[in-house]
Backbone as XML, in Angstrom:
<?xml version="1.0"?>
<chain id="A" units="angstrom">
  <residue number="1" name="MET">
    <atom name="N" x="81.853" y="-81.863" z="7.204"/>
    <atom name="CA" x="81.803" y="-81.571" z="6.132"/>
    <atom name="C" x="80.355" y="-82.333" z="5.574"/>
  </residue>
  <residue number="2" name="GLU">
    <atom name="N" x="80.368" y="-83.508" z="6.624"/>
    <atom name="CA" x="78.960" y="-84.264" z="6.185"/>
    <atom name="C" x="77.893" y="-83.822" z="7.064"/>
  </residue>
  <residue number="3" name="ASN">
    <atom name="N" x="77.999" y="-82.968" z="8.243"/>
    <atom name="CA" x="76.789" y="-82.051" z="8.755"/>
    <atom name="C" x="76.488" y="-81.053" z="7.882"/>
  </residue>
  <residue number="4" name="ALA">
    <atom name="N" x="77.120" y="-80.689" z="7.247"/>
    <atom name="CA" x="77.024" y="-79.190" z="6.493"/>
    <atom name="C" x="76.224" y="-79.463" z="5.558"/>
  </residue>
  <residue number="5" name="LEU">
    <atom name="N" x="76.721" y="-80.705" z="4.480"/>
    <atom name="CA" x="76.028" y="-81.168" z="3.032"/>
    <atom name="C" x="74.487" y="-82.107" z="3.570"/>
  </residue>
  <residue number="6" name="LEU">
    <atom name="N" x="74.461" y="-82.280" z="4.680"/>
    <atom name="CA" x="73.210" y="-82.707" z="5.017"/>
    <atom name="C" x="71.760" y="-81.707" z="5.758"/>
  </residue>
  <residue number="7" name="SER">
    <atom name="N" x="72.591" y="-80.533" z="6.519"/>
    <atom name="CA" x="71.719" y="-79.611" z="6.490"/>
    <atom name="C" x="71.373" y="-78.565" z="5.315"/>
  </residue>
  <residue number="8" name="GLY">
    <atom name="N" x="72.278" y="-78.800" z="4.200"/>
    <atom name="CA" x="72.090" y="-78.327" z="3.155"/>
    <atom name="C" x="72.892" y="-76.634" z="3.362"/>
  </residue>
  <residue number="9" name="ASP">
    <atom name="N" x="73.989" y="-76.768" z="3.887"/>
    <atom name="CA" x="74.863" y="-75.335" z="4.442"/>
    <atom name="C" x="75.985" y="-75.706" z="3.050"/>
  </residue>
  <residue number="10" name="LEU">
    <atom name="N" x="75.769" y="-74.885" z="2.068"/>
    <atom name="CA" x="77.233" y="-74.987" z="1.054"/>
    <atom name="C" x="78.062" y="-74.391" z="1.904"/>
  </residue>
  <residue number="11" name="ALA">
    <atom name="N" x="78.302" y="-73.175" z="2.475"/>
    <atom name="CA" x="78.941" y="-72.294" z="2.636"/>
    <atom name="C" x="80.113" y="-73.061" z="3.473"/>
  </residue>
  <residue number="12" name="ALA">
    <atom name="N" x="79.606" y="-73.693" z="4.560"/>
    <atom name="CA" x="80.054" y="-74.573" z="5.198"/>
    <atom name="C" x="80.703" y="-75.466" z="5.233"/>
  </residue>
  <residue number="13" name="ALA">
    <atom name="N" x="79.975" y="-76.293" z="3.908"/>
    <atom name="CA" x="80.416" y="-77.611" z="3.497"/>
    <atom name="C" x="81.956" y="-77.270" z="2.639"/>
  </residue>
  <residue number="14" name="ARG">
    <atom name="N" x="81.653" y="-75.694" z="2.330"/>
    <atom name="CA" x="82.984" y="-75.404" z="1.060"/>
    <atom name="C" x="84.088" y="-74.917" z="2.087"/>
  </residue>
  <residue number="15" name="GLU">
    <atom name="N" x="83.827" y="-74.414" z="2.946"/>
    <atom name="CA" x="84.769" y="-74.198" z="4.401"/>
    <atom name="C" x="85.227" y="-75.267" z="4.842"/>
  </residue>
  <residue number="16" name="ALA">
    <atom name="N" x="84.631" y="-76.366" z="5.443"/>
    <atom name="CA" x="85.099" y="-77.255" z="5.712"/>
    <atom name="C" x="85.882" y="-78.579" z="4.904"/>
  </residue>
  <residue number="17" name="PHE">
    <atom name="N" x="86.212" y="-78.403" z="3.563"/>
    <atom name="CA" x="86.793" y="-79.006" z="2.656"/>
    <atom name="C" x="87.556" y="-78.095" z="2.125"/>
  </residue>
  <residue number="18" name="THR">
    <atom name="N" x="87.867" y="-77.042" z="2.579"/>
    <atom name="CA" x="89.283" y="-76.207" z="2.190"/>
    <atom name="C" x="90.336" y="-76.406" z="3.610"/>
  </residue>
  <residue number="19" name="ARG">
    <atom name="N" x="89.297" y="-76.392" z="4.695"/>
    <atom name="CA" x="90.112" y="-76.643" z="6.176"/>
    <atom name="C" x="90.673" y="-77.805" z="5.935"/>
  </residue>
  <residue number="20" name="LEU">
    <atom name="N" x="89.840" y="-79.081" z="5.392"/>
    <atom name="CA" x="90.629" y="-80.251" z="5.422"/>
    <atom name="C" x="91.765" y="-80.471" z="4.573"/>
  </residue>
  <residue number="21" name="ILE">
    <atom name="N" x="91.727" y="-79.595" z="3.171"/>
    <atom name="CA" x="92.646" y="-79.603" z="2.498"/>
    <atom name="C" x="94.204" y="-78.898" z="2.956"/>
  </residue>
  <residue number="22" name="GLU">
    <atom name="N" x="93.570" y="-77.953" z="3.284"/>
    <atom name="CA" x="94.968" y="-76.950" z="4.252"/>
    <atom name="C" x="95.293" y="-77.632" z="5.339"/>
  </residue>
  <residue number="23" name="ASP">
    <atom name="N" x="94.694" y="-78.658" z="5.886"/>
    <atom name="CA" x="95.135" y="-79.420" z="7.598"/>
    <atom name="C" x="95.631" y="-80.646" z="7.203"/>
  </residue>
  <residue number="24" name="SER">
    <atom name="N" x="95.807" y="-81.080" z="5.555"/>
    <atom name="CA" x="96.651" y="-82.156" z="5.189"/>
    <atom name="C" x="97.211" y="-82.150" z="4.162"/>
  </residue>
  <residue number="25" name="PRO">
    <atom name="N" x="98.487" y="-81.799" z="4.144"/>
    <atom name="CA" x="99.109" y="-81.410" z="2.834"/>
    <atom name="C" x="99.542" y="-82.843" z="2.116"/>
  </residue>
  <residue number="26" name="PRO">
    <atom name="N" x="99.910" y="-84.164" z="2.806"/>
    <atom name="CA" x="99.725" y="-85.173" z="1.619"/>
    <atom name="C" x="98.493" y="-84.981" z="0.826"/>
  </residue>
  <residue number="27" name="LEU">
    <atom name="N" x="97.309" y="-85.040" z="1.207"/>
    <atom name="CA" x="96.365" y="-84.833" z="0.763"/>
    <atom name="C" x="96.246" y="-83.948" z="-0.540"/>
  </residue>
  <residue number="28" name="ALA">
    <atom name="N" x="96.435" y="-82.651" z="0.238"/>
    <atom name="CA" x="96.924" y="-81.697" z="-1.081"/>
    <atom name="C" x="97.619" y="-81.935" z="-2.087"/>
  </residue>
  <residue number="29" name="GLU">
    <atom name="N" x="98.560" y="-82.546" z="-1.670"/>
    <atom name="CA" x="99.865" y="-82.982" z="-2.548"/>
    <atom name="C" x="99.346" y="-84.075" z="-3.659"/>
  </residue>
  <residue number="30" name="LEU">
    <atom name="N" x="98.318" y="-85.071" z="-2.999"/>
    <atom name="CA" x="97.915" y="-86.176" z="-4.221"/>
    <atom name="C" x="96.926" y="-85.782" z="-5.039"/>
  </residue>
  <residue number="31" name="LEU">
    <atom name="N" x="95.753" y="-84.487" z="-4.556"/>
    <atom name="CA" x="95.130" y="-83.900" z="-5.424"/>
    <atom name="C" x="95.890" y="-83.063" z="-6.414"/>
  </residue>
  <residue number="32" name="SER">
    <atom name="N" x="96.833" y="-82.624" z="-6.300"/>
    <atom name="CA" x="97.547" y="-81.531" z="-7.345"/>
    <atom name="C" x="98.144" y="-82.768" z="-8.200"/>
  </residue>
  <residue number="33" name="LYS">
    <atom name="N" x="98.891" y="-83.709" z="-7.846"/>
    <atom name="CA" x="99.700" y="-84.334" z="-8.575"/>
    <atom name="C" x="98.792" y="-85.602" z="-9.769"/>
  </residue>
  <residue number="34" name="ASN">
    <atom name="N" x="97.713" y="-85.429" z="-9.385"/>
    <atom name="CA" x="97.101" y="-86.785" z="-10.079"/>
    <atom name="C" x="95.725" y="-85.852" z="-10.535"/>
  </residue>
  <residue number="35" name="PRO">
    <atom name="N" x="95.719" y="-85.272" z="-11.640"/>
    <atom name="CA" x="94.723" y="-84.453" z="-12.074"/>
    <atom name="C" x="93.463" y="-85.607" z="-12.241"/>
  </residue>
  <residue number="36" name="PHE">
    <atom name="N" x="93.650" y="-86.282" z="-13.117"/>
    <atom name="CA" x="92.804" y="-87.191" z="-13.574"/>
    <atom name="C" x="92.840" y="-88.796" z="-13.608"/>
  </residue>
  <residue number="37" name="PRO">
    <atom name="N" x="92.585" y="-89.207" z="-11.977"/>
    <atom name="CA" x="92.887" y="-90.330" z="-11.648"/>
    <atom name="C" x="92.064" y="-91.413" z="-11.931"/>
  </residue>
  <residue number="38" name="ARG">
    <atom name="N" x="92.273" y="-92.455" z="-12.740"/>
    <atom name="CA" x="91.533" y="-93.486" z="-13.022"/>
    <atom name="C" x="91.556" y="-94.732" z="-12.097"/>
  </residue>
  <residue number="39" name="ASP">
    <atom name="N" x="92.467" y="-95.029" z="-11.949"/>
    <atom name="CA" x="92.052" y="-96.341" z="-10.612"/>
    <atom name="C" x="91.791" y="-96.278" z="-9.770"/>
  </residue>
  <residue number="40" name="ASN">
    <atom name="N" x="91.958" y="-95.068" z="-8.797"/>
    <atom name="CA" x="91.322" y="-94.303" z="-7.910"/>
    <atom name="C" x="90.098" y="-94.049" z="-7.197"/>
  </residue>
  <residue number="41" name="PHE">
    <atom name="N" x="89.250" y="-94.592" z="-7.107"/>
    <atom name="CA" x="87.813" y="-94.066" z="-7.336"/>
    <atom name="C" x="87.332" y="-93.156" z="-5.962"/>
  </residue>
  <residue number="42" name="ARG">
    <atom name="N" x="88.157" y="-93.348" z="-5.247"/>
    <atom name="CA" x="87.406" y="-92.577" z="-3.716"/>
    <atom name="C" x="88.632" y="-91.392" z="-3.734"/>
  </residue>
  <residue number="43" name="LEU">
    <atom name="N" x="89.445" y="-91.177" z="-4.648"/>
    <atom name="CA" x="90.206" y="-89.788" z="-5.213"/>
    <atom name="C" x="89.277" y="-89.524" z="-6.144"/>
  </residue>
  <residue number="44" name="ARG">
    <atom name="N" x="88.955" y="-89.804" z="-6.596"/>
    <atom name="CA" x="88.316" y="-89.087" z="-8.029"/>
    <atom name="C" x="86.967" y="-88.613" z="-7.528"/>
  </residue>
  <residue number="45" name="ALA">
    <atom name="N" x="86.480" y="-89.454" z="-6.365"/>
    <atom name="CA" x="85.062" y="-89.225" z="-5.792"/>
    <atom name="C" x="85.351" y="-87.649" z="-5.134"/>
  </residue>
  <residue number="46" name="PHE">
    <atom name="N" x="86.566" y="-87.966" z="-4.155"/>
    <atom name="CA" x="87.012" y="-86.817" z="-3.556"/>
    <atom name="C" x="87.249" y="-85.397" z="-4.290"/>
  </residue>
  <residue number="47" name="LYS">
    <atom name="N" x="88.011" y="-85.492" z="-5.318"/>
    <atom name="CA" x="87.670" y="-84.332" z="-6.112"/>
    <atom name="C" x="86.392" y="-83.794" z="-7.091"/>
  </residue>
  <residue number="48" name="LYS">
    <atom name="N" x="85.797" y="-85.089" z="-6.887"/>
    <atom name="CA" x="84.335" y="-84.399" z="-7.780"/>
    <atom name="C" x="83.648" y="-83.524" z="-6.715"/>
  </residue>
  <residue number="49" name="LEU">
    <atom name="N" x="83.655" y="-83.913" z="-5.251"/>
    <atom name="CA" x="83.528" y="-83.493" z="-4.282"/>
    <atom name="C" x="83.859" y="-81.934" z="-4.299"/>
  </residue>
  <residue number="50" name="GLY">
    <atom name="N" x="85.332" y="-81.659" z="-4.232"/>
    <atom name="CA" x="85.642" y="-80.381" z="-4.308"/>
    <atom name="C" x="85.043" y="-79.831" z="-5.686"/>
  </residue>
  <residue number="51" name="ARG">
    <atom name="N" x="84.859" y="-80.132" z="-6.971"/>
    <atom name="CA" x="84.488" y="-79.279" z="-7.879"/>
    <atom name="C" x="83.137" y="-78.999" z="-7.861"/>
  </residue>
  <residue number="52" name="CYS">
    <atom name="N" x="82.466" y="-80.246" z="-6.834"/>
    <atom name="CA" x="80.703" y="-79.718" z="-6.892"/>
    <atom name="C" x="81.071" y="-78.459" z="-5.773"/>
  </residue>
  <residue number="53" name="LEU">
    <atom name="N" x="81.253" y="-78.546" z="-5.191"/>
    <atom name="CA" x="81.360" y="-77.514" z="-3.759"/>
    <atom name="C" x="81.814" y="-76.208" z="-4.270"/>
  </residue>
  <residue number="54" name="THR">
    <atom name="N" x="82.620" y="-76.053" z="-5.213"/>
    <atom name="CA" x="83.447" y="-74.870" z="-5.682"/>
    <atom name="C" x="82.221" y="-74.651" z="-6.841"/>
  </residue>
  <residue number="55" name="ASN">
    <atom name="N" x="81.619" y="-75.271" z="-7.077"/>
    <atom name="CA" x="80.502" y="-75.050" z="-8.412"/>
    <atom name="C" x="79.457" y="-74.545" z="-8.009"/>
  </residue>
  <residue number="56" name="GLY">
    <atom name="N" x="78.856" y="-74.965" z="-6.528"/>
    <atom name="CA" x="77.778" y="-74.879" z="-6.068"/>
    <atom name="C" x="76.881" y="-75.386" z="-6.238"/>
  </residue>
  <residue number="57" name="ASP">
    <atom name="N" x="77.208" y="-76.769" z="-6.384"/>
    <atom name="CA" x="76.207" y="-77.910" z="-6.742"/>
    <atom name="C" x="76.379" y="-78.866" z="-5.543"/>
  </residue>
  <residue number="58" name="LEU">
    <atom name="N" x="75.131" y="-78.399" z="-4.634"/>
    <atom name="CA" x="74.853" y="-79.236" z="-3.032"/>
    <atom name="C" x="74.691" y="-80.641" z="-3.566"/>
  </residue>
  <residue number="59" name="GLN">
    <atom name="N" x="73.747" y="-80.935" z="-4.223"/>
    <atom name="CA" x="73.197" y="-82.165" z="-4.526"/>
    <atom name="C" x="74.451" y="-83.035" z="-5.072"/>
  </residue>
  <residue number="60" name="GLY">
    <atom name="N" x="75.146" y="-82.642" z="-6.088"/>
    <atom name="CA" x="76.182" y="-83.225" z="-6.655"/>
    <atom name="C" x="77.280" y="-83.619" z="-5.578"/>
  </residue>
  <residue number="61" name="ALA">
    <atom name="N" x="77.870" y="-82.685" z="-4.551"/>
    <atom name="CA" x="78.441" y="-82.596" z="-3.443"/>
    <atom name="C" x="78.110" y="-83.568" z="-2.707"/>
  </residue>
  <residue number="62" name="LYS">
    <atom name="N" x="76.916" y="-83.814" z="-2.140"/>
    <atom name="CA" x="76.163" y="-84.972" z="-1.572"/>
    <atom name="C" x="76.471" y="-86.145" z="-2.200"/>
  </residue>
  <residue number="63" name="VAL">
    <atom name="N" x="76.137" y="-86.433" z="-3.237"/>
    <atom name="CA" x="76.780" y="-87.540" z="-3.916"/>
    <atom name="C" x="77.957" y="-88.203" z="-3.955"/>
  </residue>
  <residue number="64" name="ALA">
    <atom name="N" x="78.888" y="-87.044" z="-4.318"/>
    <atom name="CA" x="80.295" y="-87.270" z="-4.518"/>
    <atom name="C" x="80.802" y="-87.683" z="-3.094"/>
  </residue>
  <residue number="65" name="ALA">
    <atom name="N" x="80.303" y="-87.350" z="-2.047"/>
    <atom name="CA" x="80.867" y="-87.691" z="-0.607"/>
    <atom name="C" x="80.141" y="-88.840" z="-0.374"/>
  </residue>
  <residue number="66" name="GLU">
    <atom name="N" x="79.081" y="-89.429" z="-0.890"/>
    <atom name="CA" x="78.635" y="-90.873" z="-0.844"/>
    <atom name="C" x="79.264" y="-91.692" z="-1.375"/>
  </residue>
  <residue number="67" name="GLU">
    <atom name="N" x="79.625" y="-91.367" z="-2.749"/>
    <atom name="CA" x="80.683" y="-92.057" z="-3.266"/>
    <atom name="C" x="82.270" y="-92.134" z="-2.549"/>
  </residue>
  <residue number="68" name="TYR">
    <atom name="N" x="82.612" y="-90.949" z="-2.114"/>
    <atom name="CA" x="83.957" y="-91.471" z="-1.561"/>
    <atom name="C" x="83.729" y="-92.107" z="-0.184"/>
  </residue>
  <residue number="69" name="GLN">
    <atom name="N" x="82.696" y="-92.359" z="0.611"/>
    <atom name="CA" x="82.478" y="-93.090" z="1.955"/>
    <atom name="C" x="82.501" y="-94.586" z="0.885"/>
  </residue>
</chain>
């Protein structure tokens, strides 16, 4: 996903994000159980990344990915 974001390939970044969620049921469960995480900044950044990718906001996705790391 990082390579796709860096190269500006929104479709590939979306696909990588989706694959990551599908391949990690615990992560998918965590995302669905905690819609508004306040105390977990990494989870907040990851959710922001997903929202940005869904909305087509490549720049926002790049920022969220940096926040996540």
